[in-house]
All heavy atoms as TSV, in Angstrom:
chain	resi	resn	atom	element	x	y	z
A	1	MET	N	N	-21.635	-1.904	-2.137
A	1	MET	CA	C	-20.618	-2.848	-2.540
A	1	MET	C	C	-20.502	-3.973	-1.550
A	1	MET	O	O	-20.550	-3.705	-0.340
A	1	MET	CB	C	-19.230	-2.125	-2.650
A	1	MET	CG	C	-18.139	-3.039	-3.092
A	1	MET	SD	S	-16.685	-1.980	-3.387
A	1	MET	CE	C	-15.440	-3.230	-2.962
A	2	PHE	N	N	-20.434	-5.176	-1.993
A	2	PHE	CA	C	-20.280	-6.352	-1.112
A	2	PHE	C	C	-18.855	-6.345	-0.533
A	2	PHE	O	O	-17.821	-6.345	-1.285
A	2	PHE	CB	C	-20.582	-7.639	-1.847
A	2	PHE	CG	C	-20.497	-8.863	-1.042
A	2	PHE	CD1	C	-21.464	-9.114	-0.149
A	2	PHE	CD2	C	-19.446	-9.740	-1.248
A	2	PHE	CE1	C	-21.373	-10.242	0.641
A	2	PHE	CE2	C	-19.389	-10.836	-0.440
A	2	PHE	CZ	C	-20.221	-11.114	0.511
A	3	TYR	N	N	-18.820	-6.376	0.770
A	3	TYR	CA	C	-17.493	-6.321	1.399
A	3	TYR	C	C	-17.059	-7.768	1.694
A	3	TYR	O	O	-17.750	-8.643	2.128
A	3	TYR	CB	C	-17.534	-5.603	2.799
A	3	TYR	CG	C	-16.323	-5.750	3.540
A	3	TYR	CD1	C	-15.197	-4.977	3.343
A	3	TYR	CD2	C	-16.169	-6.730	4.581
A	3	TYR	CE1	C	-14.036	-5.179	4.060
A	3	TYR	CE2	C	-15.100	-6.929	5.333
A	3	TYR	CZ	C	-13.963	-6.126	5.062
A	3	TYR	OH	O	-12.815	-6.273	5.829
A	4	ASN	N	N	-15.765	-8.013	1.356
A	4	ASN	CA	C	-15.156	-9.304	1.903
A	4	ASN	C	C	-13.625	-9.005	1.974
A	4	ASN	O	O	-13.077	-8.014	1.472
A	4	ASN	CB	C	-15.455	-10.506	1.025
A	4	ASN	CG	C	-14.915	-10.394	-0.483
A	4	ASN	OD1	O	-13.715	-9.944	-0.568
A	4	ASN	ND2	N	-15.626	-10.798	-1.381
A	5	LYS	N	N	-12.910	-9.941	2.694
A	5	LYS	CA	C	-11.565	-9.745	2.948
A	5	LYS	C	C	-10.656	-9.596	1.715
A	5	LYS	O	O	-9.791	-8.806	1.617
A	5	LYS	CB	C	-11.033	-10.817	3.848
A	5	LYS	CG	C	-9.684	-10.631	4.421
A	5	LYS	CD	C	-9.315	-11.671	5.451
A	5	LYS	CE	C	-7.909	-11.397	5.943
A	5	LYS	NZ	N	-7.486	-12.379	6.950
A	6	LYS	N	N	-10.987	-10.416	0.698
A	6	LYS	CA	C	-10.223	-10.431	-0.484
A	6	LYS	C	C	-10.287	-9.036	-1.282
A	6	LYS	O	O	-9.361	-8.493	-1.732
A	6	LYS	CB	C	-10.580	-11.558	-1.428
A	6	LYS	CG	C	-9.727	-11.624	-2.745
A	6	LYS	CD	C	-10.149	-12.848	-3.550
A	6	LYS	CE	C	-9.293	-12.796	-4.822
A	6	LYS	NZ	N	-9.571	-13.862	-5.698
A	7	ASN	N	N	-11.595	-8.514	-1.392
A	7	ASN	CA	C	-11.778	-7.271	-2.027
A	7	ASN	C	C	-11.085	-6.153	-1.264
A	7	ASN	O	O	-10.478	-5.281	-1.865
A	7	ASN	CB	C	-13.247	-6.878	-2.131
A	7	ASN	CG	C	-13.927	-7.654	-3.223
A	7	ASN	OD1	O	-13.304	-8.250	-4.063
A	7	ASN	ND2	N	-15.320	-7.680	-3.108
A	8	ASN	N	N	-11.054	-6.184	0.037
A	8	ASN	CA	C	-10.430	-5.198	0.828
A	8	ASN	C	C	-8.941	-5.275	0.661
A	8	ASN	O	O	-8.247	-4.226	0.544
A	8	ASN	CB	C	-10.850	-5.382	2.281
A	8	ASN	CG	C	-10.412	-4.145	3.158
A	8	ASN	OD1	O	-10.648	-3.009	2.790
A	8	ASN	ND2	N	-9.767	-4.410	4.234
A	9	ASN	N	N	-8.386	-6.430	0.703
A	9	ASN	CA	C	-6.971	-6.547	0.405
A	9	ASN	C	C	-6.559	-6.066	-0.907
A	9	ASN	O	O	-5.507	-5.394	-1.060
A	9	ASN	CB	C	-6.461	-8.040	0.661
A	9	ASN	CG	C	-6.253	-8.391	2.166
A	9	ASN	OD1	O	-6.173	-7.439	2.953
A	9	ASN	ND2	N	-6.147	-9.616	2.396
A	10	ASN	N	N	-7.276	-6.393	-1.922
A	10	ASN	CA	C	-7.072	-5.847	-3.316
A	10	ASN	C	C	-7.054	-4.323	-3.280
A	10	ASN	O	O	-6.211	-3.760	-3.973
A	10	ASN	CB	C	-7.944	-6.467	-4.290
A	10	ASN	CG	C	-7.716	-7.871	-4.623
A	10	ASN	OD1	O	-6.582	-8.365	-4.448
A	10	ASN	ND2	N	-8.690	-8.597	-5.074
A	11	PHE	N	N	-8.070	-3.831	-2.672
A	11	PHE	CA	C	-8.192	-2.382	-2.568
A	11	PHE	C	C	-6.997	-1.801	-1.901
A	11	PHE	O	O	-6.353	-0.756	-2.366
A	11	PHE	CB	C	-9.493	-1.937	-1.816
A	11	PHE	CG	C	-9.475	-0.518	-1.472
A	11	PHE	CD1	C	-9.862	0.448	-2.382
A	11	PHE	CD2	C	-9.216	-0.141	-0.128
A	11	PHE	CE1	C	-9.890	1.843	-2.000
A	11	PHE	CE2	C	-9.229	1.264	0.228
A	11	PHE	CZ	C	-9.582	2.237	-0.726
A	12	LEU	N	N	-6.558	-2.303	-0.803
A	12	LEU	CA	C	-5.437	-1.858	-0.046
A	12	LEU	C	C	-4.065	-2.005	-0.830
A	12	LEU	O	O	-3.264	-1.039	-0.907
A	12	LEU	CB	C	-5.299	-2.559	1.335
A	12	LEU	CG	C	-6.427	-2.263	2.327
A	12	LEU	CD1	C	-6.247	-3.167	3.524
A	12	LEU	CD2	C	-6.349	-0.754	2.748
A	13	ILE	N	N	-3.910	-3.062	-1.544
A	13	ILE	CA	C	-2.745	-3.284	-2.305
A	13	ILE	C	C	-2.723	-2.240	-3.482
A	13	ILE	O	O	-1.658	-1.654	-3.765
A	13	ILE	CB	C	-2.693	-4.755	-2.908
A	13	ILE	CG1	C	-2.456	-5.688	-1.731
A	13	ILE	CG2	C	-1.629	-4.860	-4.011
A	13	ILE	CD1	C	-2.669	-7.202	-2.124
A	14	ASN	N	N	-3.812	-2.124	-4.128
A	14	ASN	CA	C	-3.844	-1.124	-5.269
A	14	ASN	C	C	-3.643	0.287	-4.806
A	14	ASN	O	O	-2.934	1.079	-5.459
A	14	ASN	CB	C	-5.224	-1.253	-5.987
A	14	ASN	CG	C	-5.286	-2.476	-6.809
A	14	ASN	OD1	O	-4.332	-3.135	-7.192
A	14	ASN	ND2	N	-6.550	-2.917	-7.003
A	15	THR	N	N	-4.247	0.634	-3.657
A	15	THR	CA	C	-4.028	2.009	-3.125
A	15	THR	C	C	-2.575	2.209	-2.703
A	15	THR	O	O	-2.019	3.261	-2.977
A	15	THR	CB	C	-5.065	2.178	-1.939
A	15	THR	OG1	O	-6.398	2.048	-2.379
A	15	THR	CG2	C	-4.823	3.593	-1.348
A	16	CYS	N	N	-2.014	1.214	-2.085
A	16	CYS	CA	C	-0.683	1.333	-1.619
A	16	CYS	C	C	0.318	1.406	-2.854
A	16	CYS	O	O	1.243	2.212	-2.788
A	16	CYS	CB	C	-0.280	0.010	-0.766
A	16	CYS	SG	S	1.374	0.146	-0.091
A	17	ALA	N	N	0.035	0.663	-3.885
A	17	ALA	CA	C	0.844	0.773	-5.117
A	17	ALA	C	C	0.847	2.220	-5.664
A	17	ALA	O	O	1.834	2.700	-6.104
A	17	ALA	CB	C	0.365	-0.255	-6.125
A	18	LEU	N	N	-0.361	2.759	-5.666
A	18	LEU	CA	C	-0.500	4.113	-6.175
A	18	LEU	C	C	0.261	5.110	-5.234
A	18	LEU	O	O	0.972	6.014	-5.765
A	18	LEU	CB	C	-1.913	4.567	-6.226
A	18	LEU	CG	C	-2.285	5.902	-6.733
A	18	LEU	CD1	C	-1.795	6.051	-8.090
A	18	LEU	CD2	C	-3.765	6.120	-6.719
A	19	LEU	N	N	0.190	4.943	-3.934
A	19	LEU	CA	C	0.851	5.851	-3.004
A	19	LEU	C	C	2.347	5.675	-3.188
A	19	LEU	O	O	3.148	6.721	-3.131
A	19	LEU	CB	C	0.415	5.591	-1.645
A	19	LEU	CG	C	-0.988	5.942	-1.301
A	19	LEU	CD1	C	-1.369	5.473	0.131
A	19	LEU	CD2	C	-1.200	7.415	-1.325
A	20	ILE	N	N	2.905	4.480	-3.382
A	20	ILE	CA	C	4.250	4.193	-3.527
A	20	ILE	C	C	4.754	4.875	-4.827
A	20	ILE	O	O	5.788	5.532	-4.878
A	20	ILE	CB	C	4.634	2.696	-3.569
A	20	ILE	CG1	C	4.437	2.149	-2.144
A	20	ILE	CG2	C	6.007	2.406	-4.081
A	20	ILE	CD1	C	4.400	0.572	-2.108
A	21	HIS	N	N	3.990	4.744	-5.919
A	21	HIS	CA	C	4.303	5.298	-7.161
A	21	HIS	C	C	4.448	6.873	-7.056
A	21	HIS	O	O	5.360	7.475	-7.512
A	21	HIS	CB	C	3.269	4.973	-8.240
A	21	HIS	CG	C	3.624	5.529	-9.602
A	21	HIS	ND1	N	4.621	4.987	-10.370
A	21	HIS	CD2	C	3.055	6.491	-10.239
A	21	HIS	CE1	C	4.682	5.594	-11.472
A	21	HIS	NE2	N	3.795	6.611	-11.498
A	22	ALA	N	N	3.501	7.477	-6.310
A	22	ALA	CA	C	3.509	8.891	-6.111
A	22	ALA	C	C	4.691	9.340	-5.306
A	22	ALA	O	O	5.397	10.366	-5.538
A	22	ALA	CB	C	2.179	9.376	-5.418
A	23	ALA	N	N	5.072	8.485	-4.346
A	23	ALA	CA	C	6.263	8.809	-3.522
A	23	ALA	C	C	7.564	8.672	-4.212
A	23	ALA	O	O	8.523	9.369	-3.942
A	23	ALA	CB	C	6.262	7.912	-2.262
A	24	LYS	N	N	7.513	7.836	-5.309
A	24	LYS	CA	C	8.771	7.603	-6.096
A	24	LYS	C	C	8.945	8.686	-7.175
A	24	LYS	O	O	9.959	8.654	-7.905
A	24	LYS	CB	C	8.760	6.220	-6.708
A	24	LYS	CG	C	8.980	5.144	-5.662
A	24	LYS	CD	C	9.129	3.781	-6.334
A	24	LYS	CE	C	9.543	2.664	-5.397
A	24	LYS	NZ	N	9.622	1.424	-6.051
A	25	ILE	N	N	7.963	9.481	-7.494
A	25	ILE	CA	C	8.123	10.467	-8.570
A	25	ILE	C	C	9.354	11.283	-8.564
A	25	ILE	O	O	9.911	11.560	-9.581
A	25	ILE	CB	C	6.761	11.308	-8.635
A	25	ILE	CG1	C	5.580	10.433	-9.151
A	25	ILE	CG2	C	7.008	12.495	-9.548
A	25	ILE	CD1	C	4.241	11.144	-9.131
A	26	ASP	N	N	9.675	11.778	-7.338
A	26	ASP	CA	C	10.915	12.589	-7.198
A	26	ASP	C	C	12.163	11.695	-7.100
A	26	ASP	O	O	13.241	12.290	-6.899
A	26	ASP	CB	C	10.820	13.544	-6.076
A	26	ASP	CG	C	10.750	12.775	-4.645
A	26	ASP	OD1	O	10.787	11.640	-4.659
A	26	ASP	OD2	O	10.730	13.556	-3.654
A	27	GLU	N	N	12.051	10.388	-7.298
A	27	GLU	CA	C	13.178	9.460	-7.231
A	27	GLU	C	C	13.880	9.427	-5.921
A	27	GLU	O	O	15.018	9.064	-5.807
A	27	GLU	CB	C	14.151	9.716	-8.439
A	27	GLU	CG	C	13.549	9.615	-9.797
A	27	GLU	CD	C	14.476	9.973	-10.894
A	27	GLU	OE1	O	15.683	10.106	-10.636
A	27	GLU	OE2	O	14.026	9.961	-12.056
A	28	ASN	N	N	13.126	9.737	-4.903
A	28	ASN	CA	C	13.638	9.753	-3.561
A	28	ASN	C	C	12.594	9.182	-2.592
A	28	ASN	O	O	11.927	9.949	-1.867
A	28	ASN	CB	C	14.177	11.147	-3.109
A	28	ASN	CG	C	14.849	11.122	-1.843
A	28	ASN	OD1	O	15.390	10.090	-1.352
A	28	ASN	ND2	N	14.908	12.267	-1.115
A	29	PHE	N	N	12.369	7.923	-2.576
A	29	PHE	CA	C	11.402	7.238	-1.690
A	29	PHE	C	C	12.000	6.986	-0.347
A	29	PHE	O	O	12.802	6.161	-0.079
A	29	PHE	CB	C	10.943	5.927	-2.351
A	29	PHE	CG	C	9.844	5.206	-1.614
A	29	PHE	CD1	C	8.826	5.874	-0.983
A	29	PHE	CD2	C	9.773	3.835	-1.622
A	29	PHE	CE1	C	7.798	5.196	-0.357
A	29	PHE	CE2	C	8.744	3.120	-1.022
A	29	PHE	CZ	C	7.760	3.860	-0.358
A	30	THR	N	N	11.626	7.847	0.605
A	30	THR	CA	C	12.235	7.885	1.870
A	30	THR	C	C	11.479	6.952	2.871
A	30	THR	O	O	10.367	6.568	2.730
A	30	THR	CB	C	12.238	9.279	2.457
A	30	THR	OG1	O	10.935	9.741	2.755
A	30	THR	CG2	C	12.973	10.354	1.537
A	31	ASN	N	N	12.208	6.756	4.059
A	31	ASN	CA	C	11.578	6.025	5.130
A	31	ASN	C	C	10.388	6.788	5.754
A	31	ASN	O	O	9.436	6.221	6.160
A	31	ASN	CB	C	12.620	5.640	6.222
A	31	ASN	CG	C	13.519	4.573	5.824
A	31	ASN	OD1	O	13.195	3.627	4.999
A	31	ASN	ND2	N	14.745	4.574	6.295
A	32	LYS	N	N	10.474	8.081	5.758
A	32	LYS	CA	C	9.387	8.925	6.198
A	32	LYS	C	C	8.101	8.699	5.281
A	32	LYS	O	O	7.007	8.580	5.895
A	32	LYS	CB	C	9.803	10.366	6.190
A	32	LYS	CG	C	8.689	11.325	6.797
A	32	LYS	CD	C	9.182	12.764	6.841
A	32	LYS	CE	C	8.116	13.624	7.356
A	32	LYS	NZ	N	8.538	15.056	7.390
A	33	GLU	N	N	8.330	8.675	4.008
A	33	GLU	CA	C	7.221	8.404	3.113
A	33	GLU	C	C	6.648	6.939	3.325
A	33	GLU	O	O	5.421	6.809	3.286
A	33	GLU	CB	C	7.650	8.607	1.693
A	33	GLU	CG	C	7.958	10.038	1.354
A	33	GLU	CD	C	8.617	10.271	0.013
A	33	GLU	OE1	O	9.453	9.428	-0.381
A	33	GLU	OE2	O	8.230	11.251	-0.731
A	34	ARG	N	N	7.516	6.065	3.515
A	34	ARG	CA	C	7.049	4.676	3.791
A	34	ARG	C	C	6.200	4.562	5.021
A	34	ARG	O	O	5.181	3.958	5.017
A	34	ARG	CB	C	8.312	3.797	3.895
A	34	ARG	CG	C	8.008	2.360	4.091
A	34	ARG	CD	C	9.256	1.472	4.080
A	34	ARG	NE	N	9.948	1.430	2.793
A	34	ARG	CZ	C	9.562	0.730	1.782
A	34	ARG	NH1	N	8.577	-0.144	1.852
A	34	ARG	NH2	N	10.319	0.732	0.755
A	35	LYS	N	N	6.634	5.309	6.021
A	35	LYS	CA	C	5.887	5.286	7.343
A	35	LYS	C	C	4.478	6.060	7.055
A	35	LYS	O	O	3.461	5.548	7.631
A	35	LYS	CB	C	6.632	6.021	8.453
A	35	LYS	CG	C	5.787	5.950	9.728
A	35	LYS	CD	C	6.575	6.583	10.883
A	35	LYS	CE	C	5.808	6.626	12.219
A	35	LYS	NZ	N	4.424	6.402	12.231
A	36	ILE	N	N	4.462	7.046	6.304
A	36	ILE	CA	C	3.140	7.744	6.056
A	36	ILE	C	C	2.241	6.828	5.272
A	36	ILE	O	O	1.077	6.681	5.627
A	36	ILE	CB	C	3.412	8.993	5.225
A	36	ILE	CG1	C	4.173	10.113	6.071
A	36	ILE	CG2	C	2.106	9.616	4.654
A	36	ILE	CD1	C	4.661	11.252	5.268
A	37	ILE	N	N	2.749	6.051	4.358
A	37	ILE	CA	C	1.951	5.029	3.595
A	37	ILE	C	C	1.432	3.988	4.550
A	37	ILE	O	O	0.315	3.609	4.540
A	37	ILE	CB	C	2.713	4.424	2.454
A	37	ILE	CG1	C	2.955	5.649	1.370
A	37	ILE	CG2	C	2.008	3.285	1.844
A	37	ILE	CD1	C	3.880	5.172	0.244
A	38	ARG	N	N	2.389	3.465	5.424
A	38	ARG	CA	C	1.975	2.420	6.332
A	38	ARG	C	C	0.875	2.921	7.294
A	38	ARG	O	O	-0.148	2.249	7.523
A	38	ARG	CB	C	3.172	2.105	7.206
A	38	ARG	CG	C	3.011	0.929	8.065
A	38	ARG	CD	C	4.286	0.704	8.976
A	38	ARG	NE	N	4.984	-0.427	9.024
A	38	ARG	CZ	C	4.784	-1.624	8.560
A	38	ARG	NH1	N	3.867	-1.805	7.770
A	38	ARG	NH2	N	5.651	-2.665	8.774
A	39	ASP	N	N	0.970	4.125	7.791
A	39	ASP	CA	C	-0.026	4.748	8.705
A	39	ASP	C	C	-1.421	4.871	7.877
A	39	ASP	O	O	-2.432	4.587	8.516
A	39	ASP	CB	C	0.456	5.996	9.212
A	39	ASP	CG	C	1.552	5.928	10.201
A	39	ASP	OD1	O	1.929	4.754	10.749
A	39	ASP	OD2	O	2.238	6.957	10.544
A	40	ALA	N	N	-1.255	5.332	6.665
A	40	ALA	CA	C	-2.509	5.463	5.929
A	40	ALA	C	C	-3.205	4.175	5.694
A	40	ALA	O	O	-4.471	4.086	5.822
A	40	ALA	CB	C	-2.166	6.151	4.520
A	41	LEU	N	N	-2.481	3.072	5.437
A	41	LEU	CA	C	-3.023	1.754	5.253
A	41	LEU	C	C	-3.771	1.321	6.536
A	41	LEU	O	O	-4.790	0.731	6.440
A	41	LEU	CB	C	-1.960	0.752	4.896
A	41	LEU	CG	C	-1.364	0.935	3.492
A	41	LEU	CD1	C	-0.204	-0.087	3.320
A	41	LEU	CD2	C	-2.421	0.655	2.350
A	42	VAL	N	N	-3.142	1.559	7.708
A	42	VAL	CA	C	-3.824	1.203	8.989
A	42	VAL	C	C	-5.087	1.890	9.146
A	42	VAL	O	O	-6.093	1.391	9.565
A	42	VAL	CB	C	-2.818	1.457	10.082
A	42	VAL	CG1	C	-3.518	1.360	11.474
A	42	VAL	CG2	C	-1.641	0.537	10.058
A	43	GLU	N	N	-5.047	3.187	8.766
A	43	GLU	CA	C	-6.335	4.019	8.857
A	43	GLU	C	C	-7.405	3.505	7.944
A	43	GLU	O	O	-8.583	3.678	8.204
A	43	GLU	CB	C	-6.050	5.483	8.624
A	43	GLU	CG	C	-5.354	6.127	9.767
A	43	GLU	CD	C	-5.793	7.623	9.887
A	43	GLU	OE1	O	-6.779	8.013	9.397
A	43	GLU	OE2	O	-4.959	8.317	10.582
A	44	MET	N	N	-6.996	2.898	6.835
A	44	MET	CA	C	-7.917	2.361	5.873
A	44	MET	C	C	-8.436	0.995	6.186
A	44	MET	O	O	-9.198	0.352	5.522
A	44	MET	CB	C	-7.329	2.405	4.449
A	44	MET	CG	C	-7.295	3.802	3.893
A	44	MET	SD	S	-6.735	3.806	2.139
A	44	MET	CE	C	-4.934	3.687	2.350
A	45	GLY	N	N	-7.913	0.397	7.259
A	45	GLY	CA	C	-8.352	-0.883	7.815
A	45	GLY	C	C	-7.384	-1.976	7.647
A	45	GLY	O	O	-7.775	-3.116	7.911
A	46	ALA	N	N	-6.180	-1.798	7.208
A	46	ALA	CA	C	-5.192	-2.852	7.180
A	46	ALA	C	C	-4.819	-3.263	8.551
A	46	ALA	O	O	-4.676	-2.451	9.436
A	46	ALA	CB	C	-3.933	-2.415	6.388
A	47	SER	N	N	-4.718	-4.608	8.742
A	47	SER	CA	C	-4.302	-5.070	10.063
A	47	SER	C	C	-2.841	-5.105	10.070
A	47	SER	O	O	-2.091	-5.259	9.175
A	47	SER	CB	C	-4.868	-6.520	10.289
A	47	SER	OG	O	-4.291	-7.446	9.408
A	48	GLU	N	N	-2.289	-4.948	11.324
A	48	GLU	CA	C	-0.850	-5.026	11.504
A	48	GLU	C	C	-0.204	-6.258	11.046
A	48	GLU	O	O	0.938	-6.330	10.570
A	48	GLU	CB	C	-0.510	-4.774	13.000
A	48	GLU	CG	C	-0.766	-3.331	13.500
A	48	GLU	CD	C	0.218	-2.285	12.977
A	48	GLU	OE1	O	1.354	-2.679	12.584
A	48	GLU	OE2	O	-0.140	-1.176	12.846
A	49	GLU	N	N	-0.958	-7.400	11.211
A	49	GLU	CA	C	-0.413	-8.708	10.790
A	49	GLU	C	C	-0.307	-8.886	9.293
A	49	GLU	O	O	0.477	-9.612	8.812
A	49	GLU	CB	C	-1.186	-9.845	11.427
A	49	GLU	CG	C	-2.635	-9.852	10.915
A	49	GLU	CD	C	-3.551	-10.801	11.727
A	49	GLU	OE1	O	-3.241	-10.926	12.950
A	49	GLU	OE2	O	-4.443	-11.279	11.172
A	50	ASN	N	N	-1.105	-8.122	8.485
A	50	ASN	CA	C	-1.059	-8.218	7.073
A	50	ASN	C	C	-0.313	-7.041	6.360
A	50	ASN	O	O	-0.144	-7.145	5.225
A	50	ASN	CB	C	-2.492	-8.201	6.544
A	50	ASN	CG	C	-3.274	-9.409	6.882
A	50	ASN	OD1	O	-2.693	-10.386	7.474
A	50	ASN	ND2	N	-4.550	-9.538	6.620
A	51	ILE	N	N	0.051	-6.110	7.068
A	51	ILE	CA	C	0.561	-4.832	6.459
A	51	ILE	C	C	1.799	-5.077	5.635
A	51	ILE	O	O	2.004	-4.525	4.543
A	51	ILE	CB	C	0.652	-3.716	7.448
A	51	ILE	CG1	C	0.639	-2.386	6.704
A	51	ILE	CG2	C	1.830	-3.842	8.324
A	51	ILE	CD1	C	0.218	-1.210	7.479
A	52	ASP	N	N	2.708	-5.848	6.150
A	52	ASP	CA	C	4.020	-6.122	5.401
A	52	ASP	C	C	3.721	-6.874	4.127
A	52	ASP	O	O	4.305	-6.522	3.134
A	52	ASP	CB	C	4.957	-6.911	6.312
A	52	ASP	CG	C	5.451	-6.097	7.459
A	52	ASP	OD1	O	5.591	-4.914	7.346
A	52	ASP	OD2	O	5.804	-6.743	8.468
A	53	GLU	N	N	2.766	-7.724	4.135
A	53	GLU	CA	C	2.489	-8.525	2.874
A	53	GLU	C	C	1.711	-7.535	1.908
A	53	GLU	O	O	1.925	-7.682	0.718
A	53	GLU	CB	C	1.580	-9.704	3.150
A	53	GLU	CG	C	1.212	-10.493	1.986
A	53	GLU	CD	C	2.452	-11.159	1.246
A	53	GLU	OE1	O	3.427	-11.408	1.968
A	53	GLU	OE2	O	2.282	-11.458	0.069
A	54	ILE	N	N	0.823	-6.701	2.374
A	54	ILE	CA	C	0.176	-5.712	1.585
A	54	ILE	C	C	1.243	-4.864	0.882
A	54	ILE	O	O	1.204	-4.603	-0.325
A	54	ILE	CB	C	-0.859	-4.869	2.335
A	54	ILE	CG1	C	-1.979	-5.784	2.781
A	54	ILE	CG2	C	-1.301	-3.614	1.549
A	54	ILE	CD1	C	-2.893	-5.103	3.705
A	55	ILE	N	N	2.112	-4.298	1.620
A	55	ILE	CA	C	3.181	-3.437	1.070
A	55	ILE	C	C	4.112	-4.197	0.049
A	55	ILE	O	O	4.419	-3.573	-0.984
A	55	ILE	CB	C	4.032	-2.802	2.229
A	55	ILE	CG1	C	3.151	-1.858	3.053
A	55	ILE	CG2	C	5.272	-2.078	1.648
A	55	ILE	CD1	C	3.764	-1.289	4.257
A	56	LYS	N	N	4.412	-5.410	0.369
A	56	LYS	CA	C	5.270	-6.228	-0.521
A	56	LYS	C	C	4.540	-6.431	-1.833
A	56	LYS	O	O	5.109	-6.253	-2.931
A	56	LYS	CB	C	5.477	-7.595	0.104
A	56	LYS	CG	C	6.335	-8.599	-0.656
A	56	LYS	CD	C	6.559	-9.836	0.099
A	56	LYS	CE	C	7.132	-10.882	-0.852
A	56	LYS	NZ	N	7.183	-12.182	-0.262
A	57	GLN	N	N	3.290	-6.824	-1.859
A	57	GLN	CA	C	2.526	-7.008	-3.068
A	57	GLN	C	C	2.327	-5.688	-3.831
A	57	GLN	O	O	2.423	-5.670	-4.985
A	57	GLN	CB	C	1.162	-7.584	-2.688
A	57	GLN	CG	C	1.165	-9.008	-2.238
A	57	GLN	CD	C	1.852	-10.011	-3.243
A	57	GLN	OE1	O	1.471	-9.899	-4.344
A	57	GLN	NE2	N	2.633	-10.807	-2.754
A	58	ALA	N	N	2.118	-4.592	-3.089
A	58	ALA	CA	C	2.002	-3.334	-3.778
A	58	ALA	C	C	3.309	-2.798	-4.374
A	58	ALA	O	O	3.249	-2.255	-5.523
A	58	ALA	CB	C	1.569	-2.234	-2.708
A	59	GLU	N	N	4.423	-3.114	-3.796
A	59	GLU	CA	C	5.691	-2.788	-4.420
A	59	GLU	C	C	5.900	-3.573	-5.720
A	59	GLU	O	O	6.432	-3.046	-6.718
A	59	GLU	CB	C	6.882	-3.050	-3.404
A	59	GLU	CG	C	6.894	-2.039	-2.250
A	59	GLU	CD	C	7.965	-2.276	-1.265
A	59	GLU	OE1	O	8.246	-3.463	-0.992
A	59	GLU	OE2	O	8.437	-1.266	-0.722
A	60	ILE	N	N	5.490	-4.829	-5.692
A	60	ILE	CA	C	5.617	-5.640	-6.955
A	60	ILE	C	C	4.675	-5.050	-8.011
A	60	ILE	O	O	5.077	-4.879	-9.187
A	60	ILE	CB	C	5.183	-7.142	-6.672
A	60	ILE	CG1	C	6.352	-7.766	-5.716
A	60	ILE	CG2	C	5.003	-7.937	-7.956
A	60	ILE	CD1	C	5.909	-9.079	-5.158
A	61	LYS	N	N	3.523	-4.782	-7.620
A	61	LYS	CA	C	2.547	-4.138	-8.618
A	61	LYS	C	C	3.049	-2.867	-9.105
A	61	LYS	O	O	2.977	-2.575	-10.355
A	61	LYS	CB	C	1.162	-3.966	-7.911
A	61	LYS	CG	C	0.001	-3.566	-8.849
A	61	LYS	CD	C	-1.289	-3.585	-8.221
A	61	LYS	CE	C	-1.829	-4.985	-8.221
A	61	LYS	NZ	N	-3.042	-5.187	-8.872
A	62	GLU	N	N	3.601	-1.992	-8.267
A	62	GLU	CA	C	4.051	-0.667	-8.674
A	62	GLU	C	C	5.261	-0.881	-9.606
A	62	GLU	O	O	5.402	-0.092	-10.640
A	62	GLU	CB	C	4.451	0.164	-7.500
A	62	GLU	CG	C	4.779	1.533	-7.799
A	62	GLU	CD	C	6.168	1.851	-8.300
A	62	GLU	OE1	O	7.114	1.085	-7.921
A	62	GLU	OE2	O	6.382	2.844	-9.049
A	63	LYS	N	N	6.139	-1.750	-9.250
A	63	LYS	CA	C	7.346	-1.973	-10.194
A	63	LYS	C	C	6.919	-2.442	-11.497
A	63	LYS	O	O	7.585	-2.097	-12.527
A	63	LYS	CB	C	8.321	-2.995	-9.454
A	63	LYS	CG	C	9.573	-3.199	-10.145
A	63	LYS	CD	C	10.441	-4.222	-9.446
A	63	LYS	CE	C	11.717	-4.444	-10.206
A	63	LYS	NZ	N	12.523	-5.398	-9.567
A	64	ASP	N	N	5.971	-3.273	-11.620
A	64	ASP	CA	C	5.483	-3.909	-12.894
A	64	ASP	C	C	4.645	-2.844	-13.693
A	64	ASP	O	O	4.273	-3.157	-14.824
A	64	ASP	CB	C	4.638	-5.130	-12.611
A	64	ASP	CG	C	5.452	-6.295	-12.173
A	64	ASP	OD1	O	6.723	-6.259	-12.342
A	64	ASP	OD2	O	4.943	-7.287	-11.624
A	65	SER	N	N	4.246	-1.670	-13.036
A	65	SER	CA	C	3.384	-0.737	-13.836
A	65	SER	C	C	4.214	0.162	-14.797
A	65	SER	O	O	5.373	0.275	-14.687
A	65	SER	CB	C	2.576	0.000	-12.819
A	65	SER	OG	O	3.494	0.899	-11.997
């Protein structure tokens, strides 16, 4: 697969949206779950400077799903 920053950000946003959705299944999305998702994104290559925007876009995507 050809790597570029846009594809990676889309991957991270989509993955984050899925993780947020899973965390909301019990209708109790906690700060602990938010931190776990944030840490997972960093491990997948998200930069600290982009992580808030990735999470924001993922929350929009999850809400619209």
